[in-house]
N, C-alpha and C positions, 0 to 999 in steps of 0.2 A: 213476389215475396208474401203479399197479403193473403194469397190463396194457399200458402203452404203452412204458415204458422199463425197462431193467435196474436193479436196485437202486432201484426207484421210491420206496419209503418213505423211505429214507435221503436220497435226493436231494431229495425234497419238503421234508423238514425243513430241509436246508441252504439251499435257495432261500428258504424262508419266513423264515428268520432272517437272511438276507444284509442288510448295511447299505446296499446299493444295490438299485435296482429289478431284478427278475428275472422272466423269462417263459419259457413253453414254448408253441410253436405248431407247427401242421402246415406242410407245405411249400406249401400254398395260402394261408398267411397267417392261418388261423383260430387265434385265441388259445385255448389250452387251460388256461393257468394264469398267474396273476400274483401276486406277493407284496404284502405290505402297504406296503413302501417304494415300489413302483410306484404304488399308490393315492395315496400322499402326493405323489409327484413330479408326477403328471398331474392329480390332483384328480378322478379317475374311479374309481367303485367297481368291485370285482372283477366283479360280475355284469354290469355294462355293458361291461366290457373284453372279455369273452369273445366268441368268434366274430370277426366283423368290426367289433365295436363299438369296438375301440381306434382304428380308423381315423378315427372321427368327430372326435377332438380334434386330429388332425394338420392343420397349416396346408394349405389347398387346393393352394397352389403346390408343396408339398413331396411330395404324395401320389404323383405319377407316379415320382419318384425312388425312393421307398420300394417301390413295386410292382416297379420294375426290379430292385432289390436281391433281393427275394423270388424273382423269376423267375430271377435268376442263381443263387440257391441251389439251385433245382430242377435246373438243368442242370449245375452243378458243385458238388455238396454237400461236396466235399473242401476247398473254399476257405473261409478265415475270413470271418465275416460282420461287416463294419465299415461303418457308415453313420451319418449325422446327419439330424435332422429337427427341425422346430419344432412345438410344440403350443400350443393356446390353453387355458391353465389357467383354470377358471371364476372364480377370484379373483385370481390373480397375473398374468393376461394372457399375452402371448407368452413362452414359455420355449424354450430350446435344449437339445436332448438328443443324447447320443452313444450308439451301440449297438455292443456287441462280442458276438459269438456264433459258434456253429458248428452244423453238422448232426450229429445223432447217430442211431444205428440203434435201431429199436424192438425189442420182445422177440421178435418173429417174424423180425426180421432182414431183412424185405423192404420195410420202410417206414422213412423217415427223418423226424426231427422237428428243429425249430429250438429251441435253447436259448441264452439269452444274458442279458446284463446291460445295464441302462439307467442312465446318469448325467445328472443335471441340471448342465450346464456354462454356464448363463446368464451368471453373473458373469464368467467367463473370456472368453466369447464377446463380451460387450458391451465389455469392456476392449480386446479385440483390434480390435473395430470402431472404437472411439474412437481408438485409436492409429493405425489405418490412415487414418481420416478426417483426423486431425491431420496426418499425414505428407503426405497428398494436398494438404490446404489450404496447408501450409507450402511445399511445392514449387511450388504454383501462385502463392503470394504472392511467393516469392523471384524467380521468373522475371519477375514484373511490376515488381520494384523494382530500384534500383541499389545497394541496401545489401548489407552482408555480414552473414550470420546464422550464429551458432554454436549448436550443441546441446551441452549439457554435462549431466553427472549431478551428484548432490549431493556427490560426491567431487572435483568440479571437473575431471573428465576430459572431454576433447573426444570427442563421439560422432559428430558430423557437422558439415560446413561447407557452407553454401549461398552461392554467389556467382555472379553472372552472367558474370564474367570473372576467372578465377583469377590473371591477371597483376597485379591490384591487391592481392593478398595479399603480405605481406612475406616469407612462406616458402611452399613448395608445400603444397597442400591435404593431401596424404598425411602430411606431417610434423606435422599437428595431431592426427590420429586416434589414440586410445588413450593420448595423453600428457596430463599435468595442465597447468594454467595455469602453475604455477610452472616446470615443465620447459620449456615453450615460450617463456615471456617472460623467464625468469631474474630478474635484479635488479629489472626493471621490473614484475614480477607483483604487487607488493604492493598497488597501488591497485585491482586487479581482485579479488584473492582476498578482501580485506576485505568488499567490497560483495557478492560472491557468497555469502560465508558469512552475511551479514546477511539476504539474500533467503531462503536456506534456513531460517534461524532464525525469521524473522518471517512468511514466506509472502507478503510484500508486494513489489511491483515497486520497483526503484530506477533511478536514472539517474546517469551519470558522464560528465563532459566532460573530455577530455584531448587533448594535442598528439600528433602522430605520434611513434611510438616512436623514429624516427630523427631526432635533433635537427636535422639538416641540412634536413629536409623541413618547409616551413611549411604544415602541414595540420592541421586540427582535426576531431575526431570527438565524437559524442555516443553513448554506449552505453546502451541500454535493456535491463535485465535483468528478466525475468519468469518466475515459476514456471508450468510447464505441467502437469506431473503431480506431485502432492505424495505423498510416501511416507515412512514412518518409516525405510525402508531407503535410505541415501544412493545405493546403486547403481541404485535404481529411481526416484529423484527426478529429474525432467527440468526443465532450465532452458533458456531461449532467450535468447541475448545478441545483439541486433541493433545494428549500427553504422551510423550515418549521418554522411556528410561534411557538416560545418557550417562549413567554412572561410570561406565568404563572410560568413555572419552573424556569426561570431566576429571576423573582421577588422573588420566594421562596428562591433561592440560595443567592440573595443579602440580603434578610432578615436574613438568617442564618449567613452571613458574618457580618452583623451589630450586630446581637446578640453575635457572637463570639468576635467581637471587644469590645463590651460593657463588656463582661465577662472578657476579658483580661485587659481592663482598670480598672475594678473593682478589679481584682486580683492584678494589679500593684499598685492601690491606697492602697489596704490592705497591700501589701508588704512594700510600702513606709511608711505607717503609722507605721507599726510594726518596721521598721528600725529606724524611728525617735524616737518612744517611747522607743525602746531598748536603743538607745543612751542617751536619756534624763534621763531614770531611772538608767541605768548602771553607768553613770558618777558620780552621788552623791553616789551611792551604792559602787562604787569603793573606794571612800574615807572612807566610813563606814567600809567596810571589810578590807581595807588596814590598817587603824588605829587599828582596832581590832587585826589584825595579828601582827602589830608592838608591841602592848601590850603583845601579846602571847609570843613573843620572850623574853620579860623581864618584868615580873609582880610579885607582891607580893602575898602571900598566901591569903590575904583578897580580892584581886582583881580577884582571879581565877573564882569565881562564876559569877561576872559581865561580865568578858571577854567571858566566855562560853555562857552565855545568849545572849550577843550581837552578837556573831558569829552564834548562832543557829537562831536567828531572821533574820539576814542578809542572811544566807544560805536559809532559808525558802522563803524569798522574791526573791532571785536569782533563786531558783528552779521554782517558779511560772512564772518568766519571761522566763526561759528556756523551760517550758512546752508549753507556748503559741508559742514561736518560733519554737519549735519541731513540733508542730501540723501544723503550716503554711508550714514548709518544707515537712512534710508527705503528706499534701493535694496537694502540687504542684509537687509531685514526685521528690523532690530534695534531698531525704534522702538516704544515702548509708551506708551499714554496713562495719565496719572495723574489720577484723578477726585477732585473735591471738590464741595461744594455752591456753586453759582454764581448770583448774581443777574444775569440778562441785562440787566435795565433799567440797573443800575448799571454793568455792563461797557460797554455802548454809550455811556453817559454819560461814562465815563472816557476812552474812545477818542475821543469827540467833543472833549473838553477837551484831549486830548493833541495833536490835529491842528488845533485851532482857530487857533492863532497862525500855523501854517505856511500854512493856507488864507488867512488874512487878509493875510499878506505878499504873496500873489499876487492880492489883491482878489477872492477867491472866496467864495461862500457855502458853508458846510458845514452841512448839515441832517441830522438823525437822527430817525427815527420808529420807535417800538416799540409794537406792538399792546398795548393795555392788558389784553387777555385772556390774553396770555402769562404763565404762572405766574411768580411772583416768583423762585422758587428751582428750579433744575434741577441734575441731577448731570452735570458735564462737566469736561473738562481745560481749566481757565481759561487756562493758558499757551499751549496750542496753538490754542485758539479765538481768543485775543487775537492770536496770530501770524497766523492766517488773515485776520482783519479788518484788522490793521495793514498787511499786505502789500497788500491790495486798496485800502484807503483811500490808502495812500502812493502807489501807482501812479496812482490816480485823480487825485490832486492834481498829481502830477508831469506828467501828460499833458493837463492842462486849464489853458488860459490865460485863459479867461473863462467866466462862468456859475457853475455850482454842482456840488457833489459831495453825493450823498445816500446815507445809510445807512438801510436799511429792514428791519425785522423784523416778519413777519406770522405769526399762528398759523394753521397749515395744518389741524391736527387735534389732538384731545386725547382721551385715554383715561384710565382710572383711575390708571395708574402711568406713562403715557408721554405725551409731547407732541412734535408735529412742527412745527418752526419753519422758515419760509421766509426765507432771508437774501438781501439784494440790496444791491449797491454799484454805483451808477451815476454817470455824470458827463456833462458837456456838452463834453467835450474833442475831441481830433483824431480819435478813433475808430481802428479797426483794419480795414484792407482784408480782404475776405473770404478772399483767398488765403492770409492769414497766421493764420487762426483756429485751425488745427490745430498750427502750429509754435510758437506763443507759449508753449505749455506744455512745450516741450522744454528741457533743461538748456542754459544759456549761450546761448540763442537769444533775440534781440530783433527786433522789426519793424525793417527797414532804415531808417536815419535819413532817407533821402530820402522815405519814405512818411509819416513823422510828424515832429513837432518834434524837434529834436536834444536828446536827454536821455541822460545817462550811466547806467550800471547794469550789473549782471552777468548779468541774465536768469535769475536763480535764484528770484526771489520767487514767480512764478506756478507754477514747477515744484514748489516745496515746498508751495505752497498746494494745488495739485491732489492731491499725495500725502497731505497731511494730511487733506484732505476724504475721500479714498479710505479712509484709516485709520478714518474714522468711518462706513464702509460707505455712502458717498454719492458723488455726482459734481457737478462744477462745470460750469456752462453759460455761454455767451457770446452776447450780442446786440450787434452793433456794425457800423457802416458808417463808412467814411472820411469825416470831417468832420461826423459826426452823433452823436458821443459813444459811450459804451460802458457796457454793464451786465453785471456778473458776478453769477450767482445760483446758489443751491444750497439743498437742504433737509437738515436734520439732525434726527434723532430722539433725544430726551433722556429718560432715566429721571427720574421725579419722586422726590424724597426720601421714603423710607419707613423704618420701623424695620429692615427687612430689608437695604436697600442704602445706608443712610446712611454716607457715608465718614467717616473720623476727621477731627476738626477740626484744622487747623494752628494751631500756636502763633503768636499775633500779637505782633510786636515793636513796641513803641512808639518814641518818639524815642531816638536813640542817646545823647543827653545824659543820659537817665535812668540809663544803665549806666556813665557815666564814673566811673573809679576804683573800680568795684564788684568787680573780680576780683583784689584785692591778694593774696589768699591762694593763688592758683594758681601753681604752679611749672611753667614751660614751658621745654623744650629745643627750639630752632628750628634746623633743619639745612637750609642752603641755600647753594649755591656762588656765587650771583649777588649781588654786594654791594648793588646797587640794591634788589633784592627783600628783602634782609636789612634794609636801612634802612627801607623802606616798612612791612614787617610789624612791625618793632620799634617804630616810632612808633605804629602803630595799636594794638598791644598795650599800649603805655604809656598811650594814651588811656583804656584800660579798666582801668588800674592794674596791669598786669603788667610785670615786669622780666625778660624772657626771657634765658636763656643762649644765645648764638648760636654755631654751629659751621659752618665753611665746607666741611667734607667729613665723610665717615663716620667716619674715624679720630679726628678731633677730637671727634665726638659720643660715641664710645666712651670716650674719656678723661674727658669730662665726666660720663658715666653712672657711671663707676667712683668718681667723687669726690662726686657729689651725688645727691639724691633728687628725682624729678620726677613731677608728676602727668600731664603730657602731653608727647608728643614730635611736633612738626610736622616731617615728613620730605619733602624733595624727592626725586623719583625719579632724575633724570638728573644724576649727579655722577661725577667721575673716581674711579678706583680702586674704592672701596667704594660702590656705588650704593644707591639707596633700597630696592630689593627685598631686597638682602642685609642692609642695616642693619635693616630692619623685622623680618626673620626672626630676627636675633640678639636684638633687643629683646623679641620675643614669647617666645623660649626662655629668656633669661637675666634679663630685667627685666619679668616678666609684669605687675607692678603699674602699669606705665606705659601710659597710654591713647595709642594711635597714631592720628595724623591724617595721611593722605597729602596732601601739598601739591605739586600738579603742574600743568603746562601740557598734559599729555597726557591728554585727556579721552575717548579712544576707549573704547567699551564693554568691549573686551577687558581693559583695565586694571582696571576696576571688578569684573569677574567673577573676574579672577585673584586680587585681594585678598580678595574675598568667600569664595573657597575657603580662604583662610588665616585667616578669621575677623576680617578688618579691613574695616569697612564705612564709616568716615568718610573722606571725600575732599573736600578743599577745592580747587576748580579755580582755576587762574590764568587771567586776572586775577580777583581777588576784590575785593569791595567791603566797606566797613566793616560793613554790615548782615549780610553773609554770614559774616564773621568773628565777629560777635556771636552769630549763630544757632548756630555751631559751639561757641562757648564756653559758651553757655547749656545746650546739650545735654550737654556734658561735665560741667558743674557739677551737672546733674540726676542723671546717672548716678553720680557720685562723692558725691552728697548733700552738696554744699558750700553753706554759707550765703553769701549775697551781701549 
């Protein structure tokens, strides 16, 4: 080394200790010296690098360029030596290297040598390549889309804007560059700055839907914000914010919301109307049924027929109201089944007996057949199951003038804890023309009277029957031809009673006379603004031994509460000035020892839920029957541990 360069020993030491790769070569490219850092960078030992050996690790495609640089150094040794090449490291694969060097004279002065430094710049080069590829891909993508795309850094400064037509920007493109979101958007920047900050914080993409910044423009956009290059330095953190015009889909969405709101408003209006009508009809009906039941408790033999006809007519009107309300609850998915243990054999027998006299009045045979293999007890909603069969049998008798009506139950299948029963109600009546088979299940629809015998009705029975069967996860089917009778049939799956699913037993009430005068010790405040209802309820309570204090409005009730102690307060809801809602709230807060029973003709489910949230669960619906009054009194007596 000393014979080649001036100050060779000192230079050798410096190059050997340099923190970057160092080399000395002659002007033909023969390597004369490399340091240890060079060995680490290229993975090639010193001995193998000497001579032309260092060229073996240079990527083949880069070797001509390297040779041209060396050739240039021969012709113009005064020029700095700067070039780049790639090497194939035996362990690290392809690496990128930069060379900086110069030509220096040897000791004799007549020959030059190349001396220089080599740096591994792979990380920087790969980052540059990725950035270049990203920019290329972004530019290609933007030209193919009609969206607007912004590039921002972690400080929320606009670095670039891509758009196929700058005219759709609300300000010129140049006015974005180098400015922050807050500077560009002003007071409207908040919704963007928060989301951008969240993306930088979490590294996760986010979306934002917003209306055009100009309130006069009816245009909607969806902004998608994604991190592209994540860096601890906000200036090097790259975000892409792409904006898509979603005006059409947003308008469709808003139209659906408007339609939904209109439908909900219509449903609420319908519910409110039914609630009001229920209250207005049930209030006088309560007086009719109440007085009829009072007469039934004590009447002469000559009055029996009148009382029975009066109760029959009132029950028919009440059933009509209940059908309409049941239909409303079913349509609004507010109907729930209540399960008890039911004897299907006894149920069919009771329905047979119920309709036997009605069939006999038309000289019809009423037959019922229950498969003996059907389990004696199943878990079912006895009220709704009875309602289904009652509707079908009632219709069959109504539309049959001669022949018979048949109720049939057959066991379809039985497992350890379940049984499937096939129900059928058939008749030999007028039948239903095939063109009406689909429409008879629609609300308020009946077969035209010209097609069948003239019969009155609301057309709700089959609609409710179909929906109740659907509530049991089943379907009802129809076989019928005009003049050849009709059969309705369906299958229901019942759970069989086990220790796991056995419903609680319902208390059985014996004859009313058993409890006559039994509640003498119960103090009751009865609040009702209808004098007839007051008279009916007062007489029924007196039958059970209760002498209630009666108030015709909320204020009278408060006066009585201040003067007396009560066990129970029966409260009507719809009263002038202070209504039942407000009165019950006052009693709960100021007279908590009083048990509240809501006494109302408004039986919509919203009413029950509203009071349940207040902790009031006892509601006696108008019109009520003596047996329902007794059931309520028994429950209160049990809660208050009163001796009867």
